[in-house]
C-alpha positions in Angstrom: -116.2 6.8 100.0 -118.3 7.0 96.5 -117.7 9.7 94.1 -120.0 12.5 93.4 -120.8 11.9 89.5 -120.7 7.9 89.9 -122.8 6.3 87.2 -123.4 9.6 85.3 -122.5 10.2 81.9 -121.3 13.8 80.9 -120.9 15.7 77.4 -118.7 18.3 77.1 -118.1 20.6 74.3 -115.0 22.5 73.9 -113.0 20.3 75.8 -109.6 20.9 74.1 -107.2 23.7 74.8 -105.4 26.3 72.8 -102.1 25.4 74.9 -100.6 23.4 77.7 -102.5 24.3 80.8 -106.0 24.5 82.4 -108.4 25.8 79.8 -111.7 25.7 81.3 -112.9 23.1 78.7 -109.7 20.7 79.7 -110.4 21.5 83.4 -114.0 20.4 83.4 -113.5 17.1 81.3 -110.9 16.0 83.9 -112.5 17.1 86.8 -116.1 15.4 86.0 -113.9 12.4 85.1 -112.1 12.4 88.5 -115.6 12.3 89.9 -116.9 9.2 88.4 -118.3 10.5 85.2 -117.8 8.8 82.1 -117.1 11.7 80.0 -117.6 12.3 76.2 -115.4 15.2 75.2 -115.7 16.7 71.8 -114.0 19.7 70.2 -113.4 20.5 66.5 -109.6 20.0 67.0 -108.9 16.6 68.6 -105.2 17.0 69.0 -106.1 19.9 71.3 -107.5 17.0 73.6 -104.8 15.1 73.7 -103.6 16.5 77.2 -107.1 16.3 78.4 -107.4 12.7 77.9 -103.7 12.3 79.2 -104.9 14.2 82.4 -108.5 12.3 82.6 -106.9 8.9 82.4 -103.9 9.8 84.8 -106.7 10.7 87.7 -108.5 7.1 86.8 -111.1 8.5 85.1 -113.0 7.2 81.8 -113.0 9.4 78.8 -113.5 9.0 75.0 -113.4 11.8 72.4 -115.1 13.1 69.4 -114.9 15.8 66.8 -117.9 18.3 66.8 -118.4 21.5 65.2 -121.2 22.8 67.8 -122.6 25.4 65.3 -123.8 22.5 63.1 -126.8 20.6 63.6 -125.7 17.5 61.9 -122.4 17.7 63.5 -123.9 17.9 67.1 -126.6 15.2 66.3 -123.6 12.8 65.2 -122.1 13.6 68.3 -125.0 13.0 70.6 -125.7 9.8 68.9 -122.1 8.5 69.5 -122.1 9.5 73.0 -125.1 7.4 73.5 -123.8 4.4 71.5 -120.7 4.4 73.7 -122.0 5.1 77.3 -125.7 4.5 76.9 -127.2 8.3 77.4 -126.6 11.9 78.8 -127.0 13.1 82.3 -125.0 16.0 82.1 -124.3 18.5 79.3 -121.6 21.1 79.5 -121.5 23.7 76.9 -118.1 25.4 77.1 -117.3 26.5 73.7 -116.8 30.1 73.2 -114.6 32.8 72.1 -114.3 36.6 71.8 -113.7 39.1 68.7 -112.7 43.1 69.2 -115.1 45.6 68.3 -118.0 47.5 68.8 -120.9 47.6 66.3 -119.2 50.3 63.8 -116.2 48.7 63.4 -117.0 45.1 63.5 -118.3 43.3 60.4 -121.5 41.9 59.7 -119.5 38.4 59.2 -117.8 38.7 62.6 -121.0 39.4 64.7 -122.6 36.2 62.7 -119.5 34.3 63.5 -119.7 35.1 67.3 -123.6 34.8 68.0 -123.1 31.4 66.4 -120.4 30.1 68.1 -121.5 31.5 71.4 -125.1 31.4 71.5 -126.1 29.2 68.8 -124.1 26.4 69.4 -125.8 26.3 73.3 -129.6 26.5 71.4 -128.3 23.4 69.0 -126.8 21.4 71.8 -129.8 21.5 74.0 -131.9 20.7 71.1 -130.4 17.8 70.3 -130.0 16.8 74.1 -132.9 17.9 75.9 -135.2 15.0 74.3 -132.8 12.3 75.8 -133.0 13.9 79.2 -136.8 14.1 79.2 -137.3 10.7 78.2 -134.9 9.8 81.0 -137.0 12.3 83.6 -133.7 13.6 84.5 -130.6 15.8 83.5 -128.1 18.7 84.4 -127.1 21.3 81.9 -124.6 23.8 83.0 -123.6 26.6 80.2 -120.7 28.8 80.4 -121.2 32.6 79.9 -118.7 35.5 80.9 -118.3 38.4 83.2 -118.6 40.4 79.9 -122.3 39.1 79.7 -122.9 41.4 82.7 -120.2 44.1 83.1 -117.9 46.4 80.8 -114.2 44.1 81.2 -111.7 46.2 79.6 -112.4 46.0 75.9 -115.1 46.4 73.6 -116.2 42.7 72.4 -119.8 43.6 71.6 -120.8 40.5 69.9 -119.2 38.3 72.4 -120.9 40.1 75.2 -124.1 40.1 73.7 -124.1 36.3 73.0 -123.1 35.5 76.3 -126.0 37.5 77.8 -128.0 35.5 75.5 -126.7 32.2 77.3 -127.5 33.4 80.5 -131.2 34.4 79.7 -131.3 31.2 77.6 -130.5 29.1 80.4 -133.0 30.9 82.8 -135.9 30.4 80.2 -134.9 26.8 79.7 -134.6 26.3 83.1 -137.9 27.1 84.1 -139.7 25.1 80.8 -137.9 22.1 81.8 -138.1 22.0 85.5 -141.0 19.8 86.1 -139.5 17.2 83.7 -136.3 16.8 86.4 -134.1 18.8 84.4 -131.8 21.4 85.8 -130.3 24.2 83.8 -127.5 26.6 85.2 -124.9 29.1 84.3 -121.3 29.4 85.2 -120.1 33.0 84.6 -115.9 33.0 84.8 -114.0 36.1 85.1 -110.7 36.9 83.9 -108.8 33.6 84.6 -105.7 33.0 83.8 -106.0 30.0 81.0 -104.3 29.2 77.8 -106.0 31.7 76.1 -103.6 34.7 77.9 -100.7 33.0 76.7 -101.5 32.3 73.2 -104.1 35.2 72.0 -105.0 37.9 74.6 -101.6 38.8 75.2 -100.4 39.3 71.4 -103.6 41.1 70.9 -103.4 43.6 73.8 -99.9 43.8 75.1 -97.9 43.3 72.1 -97.1 39.5 73.2 -96.3 40.8 76.7 -97.9 38.1 79.1 -96.9 39.4 82.3 -98.2 43.0 81.4 -101.9 41.5 80.6 -101.8 39.4 83.7 -101.1 42.9 85.9 -103.6 44.5 84.2 -106.3 41.3 84.8 -105.3 40.9 88.1 -105.8 44.6 89.2 -109.5 44.0 88.5 -109.6 41.4 91.1 -109.9 41.7 94.8 -108.8 38.5 95.6 -104.8 38.6 95.5 -104.4 36.1 93.0 -106.0 34.7 89.5 -108.1 31.6 89.0 -107.7 29.3 86.4 -109.8 26.6 84.5 -110.1 24.7 87.8 -112.1 27.2 89.5 -114.5 27.2 86.7 -114.5 23.4 86.5 -115.5 23.2 90.5 -118.1 25.5 89.9 -119.4 23.1 86.9 -119.0 19.8 89.3 -121.4 21.4 91.8 -123.7 22.7 89.5 -124.1 19.0 87.5 -124.0 17.1 91.0 -127.0 16.0 92.9 -125.5 18.4 95.9 -127.2 21.3 93.5 -130.8 19.1 93.2 -132.3 22.2 94.3 -130.5 24.9 92.0 -131.8 25.5 88.6 -132.2 28.5 86.4 -129.2 30.0 88.5 -126.0 31.9 87.8 -122.6 31.0 89.8 -119.9 33.7 88.9 -116.2 32.6 89.1 -114.4 36.0 89.2 -112.5 36.7 92.5 -115.0 39.2 93.3 -114.4 41.4 90.1 -117.9 42.1 89.0 -118.9 43.5 92.4 -116.1 46.1 92.4 -117.2 49.9 92.0 -114.0 50.5 90.3 
């Protein structure tokens, strides 16, 4: 039985993780590799990808890594060139880099606002700028961008720049999907909700519950109708579907992965 991404080359940004476990980027890189894609995994921190590589290769996948600052056009151009040199092209692009900062428009500094927009939205613009010409030349391609339920709902804390940037990712994806549909290129968005990823342990618990991981997990689970919390593997399975030929008639769409959280009234 052939694998779902056999013969495809996938460029995955933010493929490391801030700690052990299934962060979105790590899970995506491993899952695509499991399904036969040759994965070029990049992150700003090479050490964060060591477990990603180990897991992907243990599953029989092919994976190479590179260092990339996705807010830099020059860095992305070098990454794209390295991926093409190693694997011959790019069939799948997954934009996973992102991260939130607390605050509303009054308390947030202009510098934090600018950094948030660059990291969460400009990064998607720049990778697409460099990858789309390759896909257009090939006459096919699939791009999957990651947003957040913060782009569509209040999710418990003010993080205005992150919410605005991720909402921008959704509309960016829709516009590019229509523009490039006739060229055989599909563009879709995965919208993860409040998952249990290493970010919860390493950063969010310290920010919101004084380091009490169980307390923040309880808060987040209370918002989720399903009786468990997903993790990066659930995001990865959604990305895999949209990147695969099974989603050949799907473009300009959003796939929400949040256990039903964003459709609740309370």
